[in-house]
Every structure is written in structure tokens, then in C-alpha cells.
C-alpha positions in Angstrom: -31.8 -0.7 -36.2 -30.3 -4.2 -35.6 -30.6 -4.7 -31.8 -28.9 -8.1 -32.1 -25.5 -6.4 -32.0 -26.4 -4.9 -28.6 -27.6 -8.3 -27.4 -24.4 -9.8 -28.5 -22.3 -7.2 -26.7 -24.2 -7.7 -23.4 -23.8 -11.5 -23.6 -20.1 -11.1 -23.0 -20.8 -9.5 -19.6 -24.2 -10.8 -18.4 -25.7 -14.2 -18.0 -29.2 -13.2 -19.1 -30.2 -10.6 -21.6 -34.0 -10.1 -21.9 -35.6 -8.7 -25.0 -38.9 -7.2 -23.8 -42.0 -8.9 -25.3 -39.9 -11.5 -27.2 -37.8 -13.7 -25.0 -34.4 -14.0 -23.1 -31.0 -15.2 -24.2 -29.2 -17.1 -21.5 -25.5 -18.2 -21.2 -24.2 -21.2 -19.4 -20.5 -21.9 -18.7 -19.0 -25.0 -20.3 -15.6 -26.4 -19.4 -13.0 -27.5 -21.9 -13.7 -30.7 -23.7 -11.7 -33.3 -25.5 -13.4 -35.3 -28.3 -11.4 -38.5 -28.4 -12.8 -39.9 -31.7 -12.0 -36.8 -33.6 -8.8 -35.8 -31.6 -10.3 -32.3 -31.1 -9.7 -30.0 -28.2 -12.4 -27.3 -27.4 -11.6 -24.5 -24.9 -14.0 -23.4 -22.2 -16.9 -21.3 -23.5 -20.4 -19.9 -22.8 -23.3 -21.8 -24.4 -26.1 -19.5 -25.5 -29.7 -20.7 -25.2 -33.1 -19.0 -25.7 -36.2 -19.0 -23.5 -39.3 -17.5 -25.1 -41.2 -17.5 -21.8 -39.1 -14.8 -20.2 -40.5 -11.6 -21.7 -40.6 -9.1 -18.8 -38.5 -6.0 -19.2 -35.6 -5.7 -16.8 -34.3 -2.5 -18.4 -30.8 -3.9 -19.2 -31.1 -3.9 -23.0 -33.0 -0.6 -23.2 -30.6 1.3 -21.0 -27.6 -0.1 -23.0 -29.1 1.1 -26.3 -30.1 4.5 -24.8 -26.5 5.1 -23.6 -24.9 3.8 -26.8 -27.2 5.6 -29.3 -27.5 8.7 -27.0 -31.2 8.6 -27.0 -33.9 8.5 -24.2 -34.9 5.3 -22.5 -38.4 5.5 -24.0 -37.0 5.9 -27.5 -34.8 2.9 -27.0 -37.8 0.9 -25.8 -39.8 1.9 -28.8 -37.1 0.7 -31.2 -36.9 -2.6 -29.4 -40.7 -3.1 -29.7 -40.6 -2.3 -33.4 -37.8 -4.8 -34.0 -39.4 -7.6 -31.9 -42.7 -7.1 -33.8 -40.8 -7.6 -37.0 -39.1 -10.8 -35.7 -42.4 -12.2 -34.5 -44.0 -11.7 -37.9 -41.2 -13.5 -39.5 -41.6 -16.5 -37.3 -45.4 -16.5 -37.8 -44.7 -16.8 -41.5 -42.5 -19.9 -40.9 -39.4 -17.9 -41.8 -36.1 -18.6 -40.2 -34.8 -15.7 -38.1 -31.1 -15.1 -38.3 -29.5 -13.2 -35.5 -25.9 -12.1 -36.3 -23.3 -13.6 -33.9 -26.0 -15.2 -31.8 -27.8 -17.9 -33.8 -31.0 -18.6 -35.6 -34.6 -19.2 -34.5 -37.0 -21.3 -36.6 -40.4 -22.8 -36.2 -40.8 -26.6 -36.1 -43.8 -28.7 -37.2 -45.4 -28.3 -33.8 -45.2 -24.5 -34.1 -42.6 -24.2 -31.4 -39.6 -21.9 -31.6 -36.3 -23.7 -31.9 -33.1 -21.9 -31.3 -29.8 -23.0 -32.8 -26.8 -21.1 -31.3 -23.8 -19.9 -33.3 -21.0 -22.1 -32.0 -18.3 -20.0 -33.8 -18.7 -17.2 -31.2 -17.4 -17.7 -27.7 -18.8 -15.3 -25.2 -16.5 -16.3 -22.4 -14.0 -13.5 -22.0 -11.5 -15.7 -20.1 -11.1 -17.8 -23.2 -10.3 -14.8 -25.5 -7.8 -15.8 -28.1 -8.3 -19.6 -27.6 -9.8 -21.7 -30.4 -10.5 -25.3 -30.9 -7.9 -27.4 -32.7 -7.3 -30.9 -33.9 -4.3 -32.9 -33.0 -3.0 -35.7 -35.2 -3.3 -39.1 -33.7 -0.1 -40.4 -32.1 0.7 -43.8 -33.3 3.1 -45.7 -31.1 5.1 -48.5 -32.7 6.5 -51.3 -30.6 10.1 -52.0 -31.6 10.9 -55.7 -31.5 14.6 -56.3 -30.7 15.8 -59.6 -32.0 18.6 -61.1 -30.1 20.7 -63.4 -32.2 22.4 -65.7 -29.8 25.1 -67.8 -31.5 25.4 -71.1 -29.9 28.8 -72.7 -30.3 28.6 -76.0 -32.2 30.7 -78.7 -30.8 31.0 -81.7 -32.9 30.9 -84.9 -31.0 33.7 -86.9 -32.5 35.9 -89.6 -31.1 39.0 -87.3 -31.6 39.8 -86.2 -28.1 42.6 -83.8 -29.2 40.2 -81.6 -31.1 38.0 -81.1 -28.1 40.9 -80.2 -25.9 42.1 -77.6 -28.3 38.7 -76.0 -28.5 38.5 -75.8 -24.7 42.0 -74.2 -24.4 41.0 -71.6 -27.1 37.9 -70.5 -25.2 39.7 -70.2 -21.8 42.4 -68.1 -23.4 39.9 -65.5 -24.7 38.3 -65.2 -21.3 41.6 -64.6 -19.6 42.6 -61.9 -22.1 39.3 -60.0 -21.6 39.7 -60.2 -17.8 43.3 -58.9 -18.0 42.1 -55.9 -20.1 39.5 -55.0 -17.5 42.1 -55.2 -14.7 44.4 -52.8 -16.6 41.5 -50.3 -17.2 40.5 -50.4 -13.5 44.1 -49.8 -12.4 44.5 -46.9 -14.7 41.3 -45.3 -13.5 42.4 -45.7 -9.8 45.8 -44.2 -10.5 44.2 -41.3 -12.4 41.8 -40.6 -9.5 44.6 -40.8 -7.0 46.7 -38.4 -9.0 43.9 -35.9 -9.4 43.2 -36.0 -5.6 46.8 -35.6 -4.8 47.2 -32.6 -7.1 44.1 -30.9 -5.6 45.3 -31.5 -2.1 48.7 -30.0 -2.9 47.1 -27.0 -4.7 44.8 -26.2 -1.7 47.7 -26.6 0.7 49.8 -24.1 -1.3 47.0 -21.6 -1.4 46.4 -21.8 2.3 50.2 -21.3 3.1 50.3 -18.3 0.8 47.2 -16.8 2.4 48.7 -17.3 5.9 52.0 -15.6 4.8 50.2 -12.6 3.4 48.1 -12.1 6.5 51.1 -12.4 8.7 53.0 -9.8 6.7 50.1 -7.3 6.7 49.7 -7.8 10.5 53.4 -7.1 11.1 53.1 -3.8 9.0 50.1 -2.7 11.0 51.8 -3.4 14.3 54.8 -1.4 13.1 52.7 1.6 12.1 51.0 1.5 15.5 54.3 1.5 17.4 55.6 4.4 15.3 52.4 6.5 15.7 52.6 9.6 17.9 49.5 10.5 20.0 49.0 14.0 21.3 47.1 14.0 24.6 45.9 17.4 25.8 46.8 18.7 29.2 43.9 17.8 31.5 44.9 20.6 33.9 44.5 23.3 31.2 41.5 25.4 32.0 38.7 25.6 29.5 37.0 29.0 29.2 33.3 28.5 28.9 31.5 31.8 28.6 27.8 31.6 28.8 26.0 34.7 27.7 23.0 35.4 29.8 19.9 36.5 27.9 19.1 40.2 28.2 15.9 40.6 30.1 13.7 43.6 29.2 10.8 43.7 31.6 9.9 47.4 31.1 7.6 48.0 28.1 6.3 51.4 26.8 2.9 50.5 25.5 1.1 52.3 22.6 -2.2 50.4 22.5 -3.8 47.0 23.0 -5.9 45.0 20.6 -8.2 42.0 20.8 -7.1 40.9 17.3 -3.5 39.8 16.9 -3.7 40.8 13.2 -4.7 44.4 14.2 -1.8 44.4 16.6 0.7 43.4 13.9 -0.7 46.1 11.7 -0.2 48.7 14.4 3.4 47.5 14.8 4.0 48.1 11.0 2.6 51.6 11.3 4.9 52.4 14.3 7.9 51.1 12.4 7.1 53.4 9.5 6.9 56.3 12.0 10.5 55.6 13.2 9.9 53.3 16.1 12.0 50.4 14.7 11.9 48.4 17.9 8.1 48.2 18.1 6.7 44.7 18.6 3.6 42.7 19.9 3.7 41.4 23.4 2.0 38.1 24.4 -1.7 38.1 25.2 -2.4 39.4 28.7 -4.9 38.3 31.3 -7.6 40.6 29.7 -7.2 38.6 26.4 -5.5 41.6 24.7 -2.4 41.9 22.6 -0.3 44.9 23.8 1.8 46.8 21.3 5.0 48.3 22.6 7.0 51.2 21.3 10.1 49.5 22.7 11.1 47.4 25.7 14.0 48.1 28.2 16.0 46.4 30.9 16.1 49.7 32.9 13.1 51.4 34.4 14.7 54.9 33.9 15.2 54.3 30.1 11.6 53.2 29.8 10.2 56.3 31.7 12.4 58.6 29.6 10.9 57.3 26.3 7.4 57.4 27.7 7.7 61.0 28.8 9.2 61.9 25.5 6.4 60.4 23.5 3.7 62.1 25.7 5.3 65.5 25.6 6.6 65.7 22.0 4.3 63.4 20.1 1.2 64.1 22.1 0.5 60.4 22.0 -0.9 58.5 25.0 1.5 56.0 26.3 1.9 54.0 29.5 4.3 51.7 31.2 3.9 47.9 31.5 6.2 46.0 33.9 6.5 42.1 33.6 
């Protein structure tokens, strides 16, 4: 079993993964780097190192293997010991130990273990998908603008007429250019004034139309209000408010009383099946009992009549309860 794949998986989540009896693999965070000479950009990463002095078992690797392989902790620890013994024997024979996705361990001339990490693997999960890249060097060229300034050559001669003609020609050109600029400025001013005047006229027209529409709508609303007919009821007309008074039935013909409300409800169902359709449960009395009534009446005579009938005809004990 190659336990290096389990070590590699744990390095993504933990800073230290100890291999019992062999050593510990440590990770250290490194920020992004720019190598100016090579024009290379390296993303942030975790640098893996190895310390052969940390050999105590912290249970991390063994538990991870036990859960992944679905074996016991002792079995996982036994597999780790077997693998580390094999690695140690390789190093004692001066052989290079290659650990997949982690790096390699070799023995130098002083019999010390030297670890070389695998830089192709980045164990920093925040940098997932990022890789180093080289950017071509940006060469900036300075553009030199040459200005050719033509200097008019005036020949110094004794002929005065030629000099005067030259001066008149130059002043004429300057005047023509100045007049062209004046015309352009005048056209721009008139165009701006025309645009402003048109916008002012347009806004004014819109405002006048809006006021006219609002005035017309308001006149129509006022006309509808004046034509409307309101029917006001006669305040002297009497309103008949009939309030029905609740019927009070304080006389109850009692069949039994129960401490359990559920038993009382069951007795009511039995009485209804026997034909006493008005049977019901009364509220709990001062003795903490729930009375069950055959029926309740607003008249004492009617209550006594039913009680006597039940006692004489049904041979059932019944009594009268008055609220």
C-alpha cells in the first residue's frame, strides 16, 4: 500500500502530517512572487518541507487510512510501520526515495536525509486553478518627433521694391486666415443661438398645451360634480334594531358526573344514541366534576317534568341542577 497518496491528501487540509517512526511533512504558506529577470509570475502556494526529528504518532494519518480503507486503527498503524521500514531500508542503502506528488528524499555525503519537494504540486486550495506563467517583456520605444521649421529666407539686396512686395504678401496671408476664423466663430454663435431659441420655443409650446389640457379636464370634472345627484337619507326615519337576547337555560336534568372530561363526553354519546339528542357536558363544578345533562331548560316546570319521566319510566336515577 502506498501511503504517500494519503499523506498528499492530508497536506491539502493540514499544516503538519506526521508519519509515525519516520518523520513529519510540513507546509508553509508562500505569497505570490514575480521573478523580474525571467518575467515569470508564481501564484501563492504551500511549500512542503520534511523534518525527520518529528516521529511521534499523532493519530492523524492512521485514522485517515482506517476510514478510507475501512479497516481498524491498529491495522492501519501496522501498514504504516511496514511502509516506513521499507523506506528506511532504501535510504540506508543510499537509494533515492521517490514519494509521488510530494517530493524525493536522498542521503548526502554526510549521511543526512535531504528532502526536495515537488514544486509542480500546489497544496494551497485557495490557489486552485492558478498556475505560473511567463509574460513577454514589454519594450517601450520612444518616438522622436522631428519638427521641420522652415525659416523664410530673405535676401538682402539693395532693391527696396522686392522687400516691400514680400512684406505685403505675408500680411495679406495673415489677414485672410484671421477673417476665416472670424466667419467660423460667427457661424458657431448663430447656430448655438438658433438651437437655444428653438428649444425655448418648443418647451414653451409644450407647457401651453399641458396647461390647456389640464384646464379642459378640470372644467369637465366640475361640470360632472354640478350635475351629480346625491340622495341623502331622512335622518328622522327610525331604524329598527332588534337585539335577540340569548336564551338562558339554568335548569339542568343531570344523569351523572365524572372526574374525567373524556368519560363525560363518552357518556354524552351514549345518551344521544338512546334518544336524548340534547345531552351535553356542563362546565366543571366546585367538586372538580364534569356533570352530564340529559337536557337543559329555561323553565323549572319543564325540567321537573323530564326528571320525573326519566325516573318513573326509564328507572334511571336523575337529579336537578340549578345554576
